[in-house]
KOLSEBA-892630 format. One record per residue (C-alpha): residue number from 1; x, y, z. Coordinates in steps of 0.02 Angstrom, whole numbers, padded with zeros to 5 digits. Layout:
REM KOLSEBA-892630
REC num      x      y      z
REC NUM      X      Y      Z
...
This chain:
REM KOLSEBA-892630
REC num      x      y      z
REC   1  00000  00000  00000
REC   2  00060  00176 -00038
REC   3  00079  00319  00086
REC   4 -00087  00373  00160
REC   5 -00157  00538  00097
REC   6 -00269  00668  00176
REC   7 -00456  00660  00140
REC   8 -00447  00821  00038
REC   9 -00310  00746 -00070
REC  10 -00415  00591 -00102
REC  11 -00563  00702 -00147
REC  12 -00457  00805 -00267
REC  13 -00392  00648 -00352
REC  14 -00569  00577 -00365
REC  15 -00631  00737 -00447
REC  16 -00481  00735 -00565
REC  17 -00512  00556 -00620
REC  18 -00700  00583 -00637
REC  19 -00660  00731 -00747
REC  20 -00551  00621 -00858
REC  21 -00692  00491 -00870
REC  22 -00817  00627 -00915
REC  23 -00707  00705 -01049
REC  24 -00667  00533 -01122
REC  25 -00854  00498 -01134
REC  26 -00892  00669 -01209
REC  27 -00752  00654 -01337
REC  28 -00806  00478 -01387
REC  29 -00988  00536 -01399
REC  30 -00936  00683 -01508
REC  31 -00836  00570 -01623
REC  32 -00986  00455 -01647
REC  33 -01103  00603 -01671
REC  34 -01007  00705 -01798
REC  35 -00853  00613 -01865
REC  36 -00883  00556 -02045
REC  37 -00877  00372 -02085
REC  38 -00747  00406 -02219
REC  39 -00624  00453 -02082
REC  40 -00623  00271 -02023
REC  41 -00603  00194 -02195
REC  42 -00440  00118 -02257
REC  43 -00354  00227 -02302
REC  44 -00439  00367 -02202
REC  45 -00518  00507 -02305
REC  46 -00551  00679 -02234
REC  47 -00672  00723 -02372
REC  48 -00812  00625 -02453
REC  49 -00951  00660 -02577
REC  50 -01077  00602 -02446
REC  51 -01069  00652 -02263
REC  52 -01119  00502 -02157
REC  53 -01085  00520 -01970
REC  54 -01022  00363 -01885
REC  55 -01176  00347 -01773
REC  56 -01289  00359 -01925
REC  57 -01197  00215 -02008
REC  58 -01207  00109 -01850
REC  59 -01393  00145 -01827
REC  60 -01424  00097 -02008
REC  61 -01326 -00063 -01976
REC  62 -01434 -00103 -01824
REC  63 -01591 -00075 -01927
REC  64 -01527 -00186 -02068
REC  65 -01475 -00325 -01948
REC  66 -01624 -00328 -01830
REC  67 -01777 -00240 -01901
REC  68 -01895 -00358 -01993
REC  69 -01915 -00306 -02175
REC  70 -02102 -00278 -02163
REC  71 -02089 -00156 -02016
REC  72 -02100  00031 -02048
REC  73 -02021  00147 -01920
REC  74 -02107  00314 -01888
REC  75 -02056  00467 -01788
REC  76 -02185  00503 -01654
REC  77 -02133  00685 -01633
REC  78 -02015  00808 -01716
REC  79 -01885  00780 -01581
REC  80 -01889  00590 -01580
REC  81 -01753  00567 -01713
REC  82 -01639  00693 -01626
REC  83 -01662  00608 -01458
REC  84 -01628  00435 -01529
REC  85 -01477  00499 -01625
REC  86 -01388  00573 -01475
REC  87 -01440  00436 -01354
REC  88 -01362  00310 -01473
REC  89 -01204  00416 -01486
REC  90 -01195  00434 -01297
REC  91 -01215  00247 -01267
REC  92 -01086  00202 -01399
REC  93 -00970  00335 -01329
REC  94 -00987  00261 -01155
REC  95 -00947  00086 -01218
REC  96 -00793  00148 -01310
REC  97 -00734  00249 -01160
REC  98 -00764  00104 -01040
REC  99 -00579  00051 -01040
REC 100 -00531  00228 -00990
REC 101 -00662  00229 -00853
REC 102 -00603  00059 -00791
REC 103 -00422  00116 -00787
REC 104 -00464  00275 -00691
REC 105 -00560  00174 -00562
REC 106 -00413  00056 -00545
REC 107 -00288  00201 -00533
REC 108 -00392  00282 -00395
REC 109 -00402  00126 -00285
REC 110 -00226  00064 -00328
REC 111 -00135  00155 -00185
REC 112 -00255  00078 -00057
REC 113 -00233 -00104 -00106
REC 114 -00092 -00229 -00082
REC 115  00018 -00289 -00227
REC 116 -00072 -00457 -00243
REC 117 -00239 -00367 -00242
REC 118 -00184 -00256 -00387
REC 119 -00168 -00410 -00497
REC 120 -00343 -00466 -00442
REC 121 -00412 -00293 -00484
REC 122 -00338 -00298 -00659
REC 123 -00409 -00472 -00687
REC 124 -00579 -00413 -00623
REC 125 -00583 -00263 -00741
REC 126 -00527 -00365 -00891
REC 127 -00653 -00503 -00851
REC 128 -00795 -00379 -00828
REC 129 -00763 -00298 -00998
REC 130 -00742 -00467 -01085
REC 131 -00900 -00542 -01008
REC 132 -01002 -00386 -01043
REC 133 -00945 -00387 -01225
REC 134 -00986 -00572 -01242
REC 135 -01159 -00549 -01168
REC 136 -01195 -00399 -01278
REC 137 -01144 -00501 -01432
REC 138 -01259 -00644 -01380
REC 139 -01403 -00521 -01365
REC 140 -01368 -00436 -01531
REC 141 -01336 -00588 -01640
REC 142 -01452 -00717 -01562
REC 143 -01580 -00658 -01435
REC 144 -01643 -00498 -01517
REC 145 -01665 -00570 -01694
REC 146 -01768 -00715 -01626
REC 147 -01866 -00598 -01513
REC 148 -01914 -00483 -01656
REC 149 -01970 -00629 -01763
REC 150 -02082 -00693 -01624
REC 151 -02153 -00520 -01591
REC 152 -02195 -00505 -01776
REC 153 -02289 -00670 -01763
REC 154 -02403 -00593 -01632
REC 155 -02423 -00433 -01734
REC 156 -02487 -00531 -01884
REC 157 -02588 -00651 -01777
REC 158 -02703 -00508 -01726
REC 159 -02704 -00428 -01898
REC 160 -02607 -00270 -01849
REC 161 -02502 -00163 -01965
REC 162 -02318 -00162 -01911
REC 163 -02290  00025 -01886
REC 164 -02176  00059 -01738
REC 165 -02101  00215 -01662
REC 166 -01918  00247 -01701
REC 167 -01872  00274 -01518
REC 168 -01957  00115 -01459
REC 169 -01860  00007 -01580
REC 170 -01689  00076 -01540
REC 171 -01723  00087 -01353
REC 172 -01776 -00096 -01357
REC 173 -01613 -00142 -01442
REC 174 -01505 -00035 -01328
REC 175 -01592 -00097 -01170
REC 176 -01582 -00279 -01225
REC 177 -01397 -00270 -01266
REC 178 -01355 -00174 -01107
REC 179 -01453 -00284 -00987
REC 180 -01391 -00447 -01064
REC 181 -01213 -00384 -01058
REC 182 -01230 -00341 -00873
REC 183 -01311 -00509 -00834
REC 184 -01161 -00597 -00908
REC 185 -01046 -00508 -00784
REC 186 -01123 -00615 -00645
REC 187 -00958 -00706 -00606
REC 188 -00875 -00538 -00571
REC 189 -01014 -00493 -00448
REC 190 -00994 -00662 -00362
REC 191 -00806 -00635 -00352
REC 192 -00833 -00469 -00262
REC 193 -00959 -00549 -00142
REC 194 -00839 -00693 -00109
REC 195 -00695 -00573 -00074
REC 196 -00809 -00480  00047
REC 197 -00854 -00644  00134
REC 198 -01039 -00629  00092
REC 199 -01048 -00790 -00010
REC 200 -00938 -00945 -00018
REC 201 -00917 -01094 -00132
REC 202 -01015 -01211 -00019
REC 203 -01167 -01095 -00020
REC 204 -01161 -01083 -00210
REC 205 -01151 -01272 -00225
REC 206 -01298 -01300 -00108
REC 207 -01405 -01177 -00205
REC 208 -01352 -01239 -00377
REC 209 -01517 -01330 -00418
REC 210 -01621 -01177 -00370
REC 211 -01506 -01059 -00465
REC 212 -01510 -01162 -00625
REC 213 -01699 -01180 -00613
REC 214 -01715 -00992 -00590
REC 215 -01602 -00962 -00741
REC 216 -01710 -01071 -00854
REC 217 -01873 -00996 -00789
REC 218 -01808 -00818 -00811
REC 219 -01745 -00860 -00986
REC 220 -01915 -00932 -01033
REC 221 -02002 -00774 -00970
REC 222 -01888 -00647 -01052
REC 223 -01876 -00735 -01220
REC 224 -02049 -00740 -01302
REC 225 -01999 -00880 -01420
REC 226 -02122 -01026 -01409
REC 227 -01981 -01143 -01461
REC 228 -01841 -01182 -01337
REC 229 -01706 -01110 -01451
REC 230 -01689 -00933 -01382
REC 231 -01715 -00995 -01204
REC 232 -01568 -01114 -01224
REC 233 -01462 -00980 -01306
REC 234 -01481 -00874 -01149
REC 235 -01492 -01006 -01011
REC 236 -01347 -01120 -01061
REC 237 -01214 -00982 -01057
REC 238 -01286 -00917 -00892
REC 239 -01277 -01092 -00818
REC 240 -01096 -01106 -00873
REC 241 -01062 -00935 -00796
REC 242 -01140 -00994 -00633
REC 243 -01020 -01143 -00630
REC 244 -00877 -01024 -00665
REC 245 -00936 -00920 -00517
REC 246 -00931 -01074 -00405
REC 247 -00753 -01108 -00462
REC 248 -00700 -00926 -00439
REC 249 -00772 -00923 -00262
REC 250 -00672 -01080 -00220
REC 251 -00512 -01008 -00290
REC 252 -00533 -00849 -00189
REC 253 -00563 -00950 -00030
REC 254 -00403 -01048 -00058
REC 255 -00300 -00890 -00085
REC 256 -00372 -00808  00071
REC 257 -00322 -00954  00184
């Protein structure tokens, strides 16, 4: 552990690192909002006959990948497209700036932890980002496409015309990707609880049947697919992550002895 600082010094450092996180997020959001797509081509081009901001390209890509062909998106109000545009840019900017945010958190707590705990902190941050990315990919490439197809089945089953608000579609996608990504970070949460002595490996083993049952029930509820495909796509990785959590808790108990 490093030399202890005064409370005011800790507060100043916290404000400084929060300011870095904020500026990293703002800069990333600005790049997504206004930087032309041609700037990221190979080779980069500063000028182009058509100005296509990066966030516009990514939103078009989301629509092409996930929106059923027969659905027509409409703007509910004049400000809906503007709100969706900058919300998308802000979310993408946050995801891109997440490594900076993670590093600043680590740098702030680094002086207060022991050398062996610094390695654990780095592993935790790396694992959190990797698991979140994996969960977000599962949502985008598997869960959401199946979900939209099933929702369209219900739309046509009642004879409705598929006209949906622009904001509802993108918010559904953003929320689904974000929540699934966070759910997949469950082993990291268990690791923190195990380090704090709140849970242990034996407790996780005893509750394994209830946990797995809860995973499958929750997957069946949150995936409106009448077939078991989307439920299995979500529940099997979560079950594997639970087993990883049991193993992580055991490893942390061994190291603490």
